[in-house]
Every structure is written in structure tokens, then in C-alpha cells.
C-alpha positions as CSV (number, residue, x, y, z in Angstrom):
1,M,30.9,-70.1,2.9
2,D,30.9,-67.7,5.9
3,E,33.5,-65.2,7.0
4,L,35.2,-67.7,9.4
5,E,35.5,-70.4,6.7
6,L,37.0,-67.9,4.2
7,L,39.6,-66.8,6.7
8,K,40.4,-70.4,7.6
9,K,40.9,-71.2,3.9
10,D,43.2,-68.3,3.4
11,W,45.0,-69.0,6.7
12,D,45.7,-72.6,5.8
13,K,47.3,-71.6,2.5
14,S,49.4,-68.9,4.1
15,S,53.0,-69.1,5.3
16,T,53.9,-69.2,8.9
17,N,54.4,-65.5,8.7
18,Y,50.8,-64.8,8.1
19,P,49.9,-61.3,9.5
20,N,49.1,-61.4,13.2
21,L,46.0,-59.2,12.5
22,N,44.4,-62.0,10.5
23,N,45.2,-64.4,13.4
24,E,43.4,-62.0,15.7
25,Q,40.5,-61.7,13.4
26,L,40.2,-65.5,13.2
27,Y,40.4,-65.8,16.9
28,K,37.7,-63.3,17.4
29,L,35.4,-65.1,14.9
30,I,36.0,-68.5,16.6
31,N,35.3,-66.9,20.0
32,K,32.1,-65.3,18.7
33,K,30.9,-68.5,17.1
34,S,31.8,-70.6,20.2
35,S,30.0,-68.2,22.4
36,S,26.9,-68.3,20.1
37,I,27.0,-72.2,20.2
38,V,27.1,-72.3,24.0
39,K,24.4,-69.7,24.2
40,W,22.2,-72.0,22.1
41,I,23.0,-75.0,24.3
42,F,21.8,-73.0,27.2
43,I,18.6,-71.8,25.4
44,I,17.8,-75.3,24.1
45,S,18.3,-76.8,27.6
46,L,15.8,-74.3,29.0
47,L,13.3,-75.0,26.2
48,E,13.7,-78.7,26.9
49,F,13.0,-78.2,30.6
50,S,10.0,-76.0,29.7
51,A,8.6,-78.7,27.3
52,W,8.9,-81.5,29.9
53,T,7.3,-79.3,32.6
54,L,4.4,-78.5,30.2
55,I,4.0,-82.2,29.4
56,S,3.9,-83.1,33.1
57,F,1.1,-80.5,33.7
58,L,-0.8,-81.7,30.7
59,F,-0.7,-85.3,31.9
60,D,-1.2,-84.4,35.5
61,G,-4.8,-85.8,35.4
62,A,-4.0,-88.8,33.3
63,E,-5.4,-92.1,34.5
64,S,-1.9,-93.7,35.0
65,L,-0.6,-90.8,37.0
66,E,-3.8,-90.7,39.2
67,K,-3.4,-94.4,39.7
68,M,0.2,-93.9,40.8
69,K,-0.8,-91.2,43.2
70,S,-3.4,-93.5,44.8
71,Y,-0.6,-95.8,46.0
72,N,0.5,-93.1,48.5
73,V,4.1,-93.1,47.4
74,E,4.7,-89.4,47.9
75,H,7.8,-90.2,50.0
76,I,9.4,-91.6,46.8
77,F,7.7,-89.4,44.1
78,Y,8.3,-85.9,45.5
79,P,11.9,-86.3,46.7
80,L,12.8,-87.8,43.3
81,T,11.1,-84.9,41.5
82,I,12.7,-82.3,43.7
83,F,16.1,-83.9,43.2
84,G,15.6,-84.0,39.4
85,Y,14.7,-80.3,39.3
86,L,17.7,-79.3,41.5
87,V,20.1,-81.2,39.3
88,L,18.7,-79.6,36.2
89,F,19.0,-76.1,37.7
90,V,22.7,-76.9,38.4
91,F,23.2,-77.8,34.8
92,F,21.4,-74.6,33.7
93,Y,23.8,-72.7,35.9
94,L,26.8,-74.5,34.4
95,F,25.6,-73.9,30.8
96,Y,25.1,-70.2,31.6
97,K,28.5,-70.0,33.3
98,N,30.2,-71.6,30.3
99,Y,28.5,-69.1,28.0
100,K,29.6,-66.1,30.1
101,S,33.2,-67.5,30.5
102,I,33.6,-68.0,26.7
103,S,32.1,-64.6,26.0
104,A,34.6,-62.9,28.3
105,T,37.7,-65.0,27.3
106,D,40.4,-63.2,25.3
107,N,43.1,-65.9,25.6
108,T,43.4,-68.8,23.1
109,K,44.4,-71.4,25.8
110,M,41.5,-70.4,28.1
111,L,39.0,-70.5,25.2
112,M,40.2,-74.0,24.3
113,E,39.7,-75.0,28.0
114,Q,36.2,-73.5,28.1
115,I,35.2,-75.4,24.9
116,L,36.4,-78.7,26.4
117,K,34.6,-77.9,29.7
118,T,31.4,-77.1,27.8
119,R,31.5,-80.3,25.8
120,K,32.1,-82.3,29.0
121,T,29.2,-80.5,30.7
122,V,26.8,-81.4,27.9
123,K,27.9,-85.1,27.9
124,H,27.3,-85.2,31.7
125,Y,23.9,-83.6,31.1
126,V,22.9,-86.3,28.6
127,I,24.2,-89.1,30.9
128,Y,22.3,-87.7,33.9
129,N,19.0,-87.5,31.9
130,L,19.4,-91.2,30.8
131,L,20.2,-92.3,34.4
132,F,17.2,-90.4,35.7
133,V,14.9,-92.1,33.2
134,Y,16.3,-95.5,34.1
135,I,15.7,-94.9,37.8
136,S,12.2,-93.7,37.1
137,I,11.4,-96.8,35.1
138,V,12.7,-99.2,37.8
139,L,10.8,-97.3,40.5
140,A,7.6,-97.2,38.5
141,V,7.7,-101.0,38.1
142,Y,8.6,-101.6,41.7
143,I,5.8,-99.4,42.9
144,E,3.3,-101.2,40.6
145,L,4.4,-104.6,41.9
146,T,4.3,-103.7,45.5
147,N,1.2,-101.4,45.7
148,N,-1.3,-102.5,43.1
149,P,-3.7,-105.0,44.7
150,E,-4.5,-106.6,41.3
151,T,-0.8,-107.1,40.5
152,Q,-0.1,-108.6,44.0
153,S,-3.1,-110.9,43.6
154,M,-1.7,-112.1,40.3
155,L,1.7,-112.6,41.8
156,T,0.3,-114.7,44.6
157,S,-1.7,-116.8,42.2
158,I,1.3,-117.4,40.0
159,E,3.5,-118.3,43.0
160,S,1.0,-120.8,44.3
161,E,1.3,-122.6,41.0
162,G,5.0,-123.2,41.5
163,A,8.2,-121.4,42.5
164,N,9.6,-121.6,38.9
165,N,6.6,-119.7,37.5
166,I,7.3,-116.7,39.7
167,Y,11.0,-116.7,38.8
168,I,10.1,-116.8,35.1
169,L,7.7,-113.8,35.7
170,Y,10.4,-111.8,37.4
171,L,12.9,-112.6,34.6
172,T,10.2,-111.4,32.1
173,I,9.7,-108.2,34.1
174,I,13.5,-107.6,34.2
175,G,13.6,-108.3,30.4
176,F,10.8,-105.7,29.9
177,I,12.7,-103.1,32.0
178,L,15.9,-103.7,30.0
179,L,13.9,-103.4,26.7
180,A,12.3,-100.2,27.9
181,M,15.7,-98.8,28.8
182,A,17.1,-99.7,25.4
183,V,14.2,-98.1,23.6
184,V,14.5,-94.9,25.7
185,T,18.2,-94.8,25.2
186,V,17.9,-95.0,21.4
187,I,15.2,-92.3,21.3
188,L,16.9,-89.9,23.7
189,L,20.4,-90.4,22.2
190,G,18.8,-89.8,18.8
191,I,17.2,-86.6,19.9
192,Y,20.2,-85.4,21.8
193,F,22.5,-86.1,18.8
194,L,20.3,-84.0,16.6
195,I,20.1,-81.2,19.1
196,Y,23.3,-81.2,21.2
197,G,25.5,-83.5,19.1
198,L,25.6,-81.1,16.1
199,L,26.4,-78.2,18.4
200,L,29.2,-80.2,20.1
201,K,30.6,-81.1,16.6
202,R,30.9,-77.4,15.8
203,L,32.6,-76.7,19.1
204,K,35.0,-79.5,18.4
205,S,35.8,-78.0,15.0
206,N,36.4,-74.6,16.7
207,Y,38.7,-76.3,19.2
208,K,40.8,-77.8,16.3
209,D,41.0,-74.4,14.7
210,L,42.2,-72.9,17.9
211,K,44.9,-75.5,18.3
212,A,46.1,-74.7,14.7
213,L,45.9,-71.0,15.4
214,E,47.9,-71.4,18.7
215,K,50.7,-73.2,16.8
216,A,50.8,-70.5,14.1
217,I,51.1,-67.6,16.4
């Protein structure tokens, strides 16, 4: 059991007249731990960004990517990529700002507000990543359907056999897209729970400790 947990245990057993010095010690430890957690959130987000960037470079010459480039869809691909990086940089700035704010906070109420703000920022970050993947999947399927000569030839052939057949095909494609989104959601949420979820759980615990501390002071 670490120093914070020992102080919390003693503090919970104490009377309402528990020495103010111990309250200050507890506050400082919560502040320090919260600052450390937010710092790790910032570091992990940078590592995640670096990992995805490295993967994109490693697969830059992949057959599927080269095939996509041959469709001349730079007007879709590049703006989407630039937008994605810009939004990520905004989140990096927010994570760093939250870390600096918590580190400089010496007020219980402000620290509680910063913890809530950090948790909200991380949730928005996860939601953004999921939405970006969803949009990418839909665009990739759309580009394949409208630019691949073999796919267009197949669609024409199926349509010539009857209107119902093409509708069934489109419903199948939609089902495939929804299935892909579901799989991606499960995988990403699983990863984010292991990485960010545990850190957010610790922040939530710190927030509860601060609420109890504020009532005791």
C-alpha cells in the first residue's frame, strides 16, 4: 500500500477534527498522483500517434495503398489526412494543457474541475478516433465502388441480371461496413480501456477522494 492509500486509511478512521496538516499532505499526494496520471495520458497519446505514423510509413508501398493511389483520389485522401493530424494535434495540446493546469493547481475545487475536464477530453479523444475510422471505412468502400474498373464491371453485370440483385448487393455491402465498424469498435474500445480506461479510473478515484477531503476541511 502506497503513502496515499495509508493516509486515506488513517483519514477515513479519523474524526472531523483530523489535523489540517494531514489534509494538506493528502491533497498534495492526490495532486501529485493526478498530475502523473495526466502526464502519462499525454505521453501515451504521443506514443500512439507515433505508432500509427510509423505503421503508415511501413505500409506506404503496400499493394492496397498503391491501388488506392491509382484511383487519383488525392482530393479526398489528403484533406482527410491533414484534418486528422490537425485534430490530433489539438488533442495533444489539450492533454498537455490539462497536465500543466493540474500541476499548477493549489486549490481543491480547481483540481476537481481539472480532473473532470481531463476525463472529458479523453472520452472525446476516443470518440473522435472511432468516428475517424468509421468515416475512413465508408470512404474506402465508396472509392472502391466508384473507381475500380473491375468492381464497376461487376456491378454493371449484376444490375443487368435484375434490379433486385443490385439492391441485395448494396445491402450486403452495407452489412459488411456495419460489421467492420463493429469489429473496429470492439478492438479499439478494448485497447483504449486497457490504456486510457485504467488511468481514467484512477483519476475518478482521486476525484472522489478530493470530494471527501473538501467536506472534511
